[in-house]
C-alpha positions in Angstrom: -21.6 -4.8 -107.8 -21.7 -5.6 -111.5 -21.4 -9.2 -112.5 -18.1 -10.4 -114.5 -19.4 -12.8 -117.0 -18.3 -15.5 -119.8 -22.1 -15.2 -121.3 -21.2 -17.4 -124.3 -19.1 -19.9 -122.7 -21.5 -21.5 -120.1 -23.2 -24.0 -122.4 -19.6 -25.1 -123.9 -17.8 -25.3 -120.6 -20.7 -27.1 -118.8 -21.3 -29.6 -121.8 -17.5 -30.4 -121.3 -17.6 -31.2 -117.6 -14.0 -31.2 -117.9 -0.8 -19.0 -111.6 -4.8 -17.8 -111.9 -6.1 -15.7 -114.6 -9.4 -14.5 -114.5 -10.9 -12.4 -117.6 -13.8 -10.0 -118.4 -15.6 -10.8 -121.6 -18.3 -8.3 -122.0 -21.8 -8.9 -123.9 -22.9 -6.3 -125.9 -25.6 -8.3 -127.8 -23.7 -9.5 -130.7 -22.3 -13.2 -131.4 -18.7 -13.2 -130.3 -15.7 -14.9 -132.2 -14.9 -18.2 -131.0 -12.3 -18.9 -128.1 -10.0 -21.7 -128.0 -11.4 -24.0 -124.8 -9.0 -26.3 -123.3 -10.5 -28.7 -120.4 -8.2 -30.7 -118.3 -8.3 -32.1 -115.0 -5.2 -34.1 -114.3 -5.1 -36.4 -110.9 -2.3 -38.2 -109.6 -2.0 -41.9 -110.5 -4.3 -41.5 -113.6 -3.3 -41.0 -117.1 -3.4 -37.1 -118.2 -5.9 -36.2 -120.8 -7.2 -32.9 -122.2 -10.3 -31.6 -124.4 -9.7 -29.1 -126.9 -12.7 -27.2 -128.4 -13.9 -23.7 -129.4 -16.5 -22.0 -127.6 -20.0 -21.2 -129.1 -22.6 -18.5 -128.6 -24.3 -19.2 -125.8 -27.7 -19.0 -127.4 -27.0 -21.5 -130.0 -28.2 -25.2 -129.8 -25.1 -26.4 -132.4 -23.0 -29.1 -131.0 -20.0 -28.0 -129.3 -17.1 -28.0 -132.1 -14.2 -30.5 -131.2 -10.5 -29.7 -132.3 -8.6 -32.6 -133.4 -5.7 -30.7 -135.2 -4.4 -28.9 -132.5 -0.9 -29.4 -131.3 -0.6 -30.1 -127.7 2.6 -29.7 -125.8 2.6 -30.7 -122.1 5.5 -30.8 -119.8 6.1 -32.4 -116.2 8.7 -30.8 -114.2 9.9 -28.8 -117.2 10.2 -31.9 -119.5 8.1 -31.6 -122.7 6.4 -34.0 -125.1 3.5 -34.0 -127.1 0.2 -35.5 -126.6 -1.7 -37.6 -129.1 -5.0 -37.1 -130.5 -7.7 -39.8 -130.0 -10.5 -37.9 -131.9 -13.6 -35.9 -130.6 -11.1 -33.3 -129.1 -9.7 -35.7 -126.7 -6.0 -35.6 -126.2 -3.7 -38.1 -124.3 -0.5 -37.0 -122.8 0.6 -40.8 -122.1 1.7 -39.3 -118.5 0.7 -40.4 -115.2 1.6 -37.7 -113.0 2.5 -37.6 -109.3 1.8 -35.4 -106.3 4.0 -32.7 -106.3 4.5 -32.7 -110.2 4.4 -29.2 -111.9 2.5 -29.3 -115.1 2.2 -27.0 -118.0 0.2 -27.0 -121.1 0.7 -25.0 -124.5 -2.4 -25.6 -127.1 -1.9 -24.3 -130.8 -4.7 -24.1 -133.2 -4.3 -23.4 -136.9 -7.3 -21.2 -136.6 -7.7 -20.0 -133.0 -4.3 -19.3 -131.9 -2.3 -20.2 -128.7 -3.5 -20.8 -125.4 -1.5 -21.9 -122.1 -1.9 -22.8 -118.4 0.1 -24.4 -115.5 -0.5 -26.3 -112.3 0.7 -28.4 -109.5 -0.6 -31.7 -108.4 -1.3 -31.3 -104.8 -0.2 -33.8 -102.2 -2.5 -36.6 -101.3 -4.7 -35.5 -98.2 -4.5 -37.4 -95.2 -7.6 -39.1 -93.5 -8.1 -41.4 -90.4 -11.0 -42.9 -87.7 -13.1 -44.0 -90.6 -16.4 -45.4 -88.7 -19.8 -46.1 -89.5 -23.2 -45.0 -87.6 -26.5 -46.5 -88.7 -29.8 -44.6 -87.7 -31.8 -46.7 -89.9 -35.2 -49.0 -89.4 -36.1 -52.3 -90.9 -39.6 -52.7 -91.8 -40.7 -56.2 -92.6 -44.0 -57.2 -94.4 -45.3 -60.6 -95.4 -48.4 -61.7 -97.5 -49.3 -64.9 -99.4 -49.5 -64.8 -103.5 -52.0 -66.7 -105.5 -49.9 -70.1 -105.1 -50.2 -70.0 -101.4 -46.5 -69.1 -101.0 -45.2 -66.6 -98.2 -43.8 -63.4 -99.7 -41.5 -61.5 -97.1 -40.3 -58.0 -98.2 -38.0 -56.2 -95.7 -37.6 -52.3 -96.0 -34.5 -50.5 -94.7 -35.0 -46.8 -94.3 -33.2 -44.1 -92.8 -29.4 -42.4 -92.8 -26.0 -44.0 -92.5 -23.5 -41.7 -91.5 -19.9 -42.2 -92.6 -17.3 -40.4 -90.3 -13.7 -39.9 -90.6 -11.2 -37.3 -89.8 -9.3 -35.0 -92.1 -5.7 -33.9 -91.1 -5.1 -30.5 -92.8 -1.4 -29.4 -93.0 -0.7 -25.9 -90.9 -0.1 -22.5 -92.4 -0.7 -23.3 -96.1 -4.0 -22.7 -97.9 -5.9 -26.2 -99.1 -8.9 -27.2 -101.1 -10.7 -30.6 -100.6 -13.5 -32.4 -102.5 -15.5 -35.4 -101.2 -17.4 -37.7 -103.4 -19.1 -41.0 -102.5 -19.4 -43.7 -105.1 -21.4 -47.0 -105.4 -20.6 -49.9 -107.7 -23.8 -51.3 -109.3 -23.9 -53.5 -112.6 -20.0 -53.3 -112.8 -19.7 -49.5 -112.9 -19.1 -46.9 -110.3 -21.8 -44.1 -110.0 -21.5 -41.1 -107.5 -24.2 -40.7 -104.9 -25.9 -37.5 -103.9 -24.8 -36.9 -100.4 -24.9 -34.4 -97.6 -22.1 -33.3 -95.2 -23.8 -31.2 -92.5 -21.0 -29.0 -90.7 -21.1 -25.7 -89.3 -17.7 -25.1 -89.4 -17.0 -25.7 -92.9 -20.6 -24.4 -94.4 -21.9 -22.4 -91.9 -21.0 -19.1 -93.9 -19.0 -19.0 -97.3 -15.9 -21.0 -96.8 -14.0 -18.3 -99.3 -14.2 -14.9 -100.4 -12.5 -15.5 -103.4 -15.5 -16.1 -105.5 -17.4 -12.8 -105.8 -20.9 -12.4 -106.7 -22.1 -16.0 -107.1 -25.5 -17.0 -106.9 -26.0 -18.3 -103.6 -26.9 -22.0 -102.8 -25.9 -24.8 -100.4 -22.3 -25.9 -100.7 -22.7 -28.9 -98.4 -24.6 -31.3 -100.9 -24.5 -32.8 -104.1 -22.3 -35.5 -105.9 -19.3 -33.4 -105.3 -18.7 -31.4 -102.3 -15.8 -28.7 -102.5 -14.5 -26.7 -99.6 -11.3 -25.0 -98.2 -9.4 -25.5 -95.0 -10.0 -21.7 -93.9 -11.5 -22.3 -90.7 -9.7 -25.8 -90.1 -6.3 -24.8 -90.8 -3.9 -27.3 -89.2 -6.5 -29.4 -87.5 -7.6 -33.0 -87.4 -11.3 -32.1 -88.4 -14.4 -34.5 -88.3 -16.1 -34.8 -91.1 -19.8 -36.8 -91.5 -21.1 -37.9 -94.6 -25.0 -38.6 -94.5 -26.6 -40.8 -96.8 -30.0 -41.8 -97.1 -30.9 -45.3 -97.9 -34.3 -46.9 -98.5 -34.8 -50.4 -100.6 -37.1 -53.3 -101.0 -35.7 -56.6 -100.9 -38.3 -59.4 -101.9 -37.9 -62.7 -99.9 -34.5 -61.7 -98.5 -33.8 -61.5 -94.6 -31.5 -59.0 -93.1 -30.5 -58.7 -89.3 -28.9 -55.5 -89.7 -28.7 -52.7 -92.6 -25.2 -53.1 -93.4 -25.9 -56.5 -94.4 -28.0 -55.0 -97.5 -25.6 -52.3 -98.0 -22.9 -54.6 -98.4 -24.4 -56.0 -101.5 -22.9 -52.8 -103.2 -19.2 -51.8 -103.0 -19.2 -48.5 -101.7 -16.1 -46.0 -101.4 -15.4 -42.7 -100.4 -12.9 -40.4 -102.3 -11.3 -37.6 -100.6 -9.3 -35.4 -102.6 -7.1 -32.4 -102.3 -7.5 -29.9 -105.3 -5.7 -27.1 -106.5 -7.3 -23.6 -106.2 -8.4 -23.0 -109.8 -10.1 -26.7 -109.8 -11.7 -25.4 -106.5 -12.8 -22.0 -108.1 -14.0 -23.6 -111.3 -16.2 -26.5 -109.2 -17.8 -23.7 -107.2 -18.7 -21.6 -110.2 -19.7 -24.5 -112.4 -21.9 -25.6 -109.6 -23.2 -22.3 -109.2 -24.3 -21.9 -112.7 -25.7 -25.4 -113.3 -28.1 -24.7 -110.2 -29.0 -20.9 -111.2 -32.5 -20.4 -110.8 -32.8 -17.7 -113.4 -30.7 -19.6 -115.9 -32.9 -18.7 -118.6 -32.3 -15.3 -117.9 -28.9 -15.8 -118.6 -28.5 -12.8 -120.8 -29.3 -10.4 -117.8 -27.8 -12.1 -114.9 -25.2 -14.6 -116.0 -23.2 -16.5 -113.8 -19.3 -16.0 -114.0 -17.3 -19.4 -115.0 -13.9 -19.3 -113.5 -11.3 -20.0 -116.0 -7.3 -20.1 -115.7 -6.2 -20.7 -119.6 -4.0 -17.6 -120.9 -5.4 -16.7 -124.2 -8.4 -18.8 -124.0 -11.1 -20.2 -121.9 -11.4 -23.4 -119.7 -9.5 -24.9 -116.7 -6.6 -26.8 -115.8 -7.1 -28.1 -112.5 -5.0 -30.9 -110.5 -6.0 -33.3 -108.2 -4.9 -36.2 -106.0 -7.0 -38.6 -103.5 -7.5 -41.1 -101.1 -10.0 -43.7 -101.0 -11.9 -45.2 -98.3 -13.7 -48.7 -98.8 -17.0 -48.8 -97.1 -17.9 -52.1 -98.2 -16.0 -53.9 -100.8 
């Protein structure tokens, strides 16, 4: 099957990081006209932001052009308002959406026309039964320095397995994402994790993404999946996290004493179908082995922006505090 592609937008959307409509834009070797690009991922309980720019030709190294003079009209459950430009293509709606809210946008650019999109904030996922299992070993090494002082290093190595149950509502299609964050030096960062689950990841969890570059879906800093094979069940999920750390002059009796030095949390998201497809295709594009051969074998990136390209994808989340 011939791949459907957006050959000029890969660099644009991957740089931005931010009713389904999938368009086909054929590449015939000519530089294409720019498209209006809107990237927005509203989340329940967080201020809704958008980024507006224009696409660039995928072989160009030029900076992605931001658009600061667009008119951005947003609506929550039919009530319209106008977003405020904050520069660098960012727009602040001043709205904090809630689960179940219906959102829509209209973005009007003086030079690139008008685009639109809509989505609904999913209900928060339900999780329970969180437990921690350690599969680690503590190694101890002591030595005497030039001052005749004994220096003791302890090395904790192995896996920590974080278990919880995800309660999926019956008779509806749901999409999820799992992340794990650790707070160091005052800021949160997302860790690379693995979810070993033959039910969720044994084969492709959906047939909605066609002709994607094949790769593992069960590891990374954000793992997305559907409820296709767990519909209506309380499904156990395990996050495996490798740890290995040297701690000079410090004693730990158990591995968790060291891990508790760093606040850690699991974030479980319910995401919209469009955000799920966007996550999957962006992940495929970023990991495509033949990326430098993108002219001949590009990866399609999902979009749901009518009249342009980009994504309006929604989510809501629950947080499991592992170590506070």
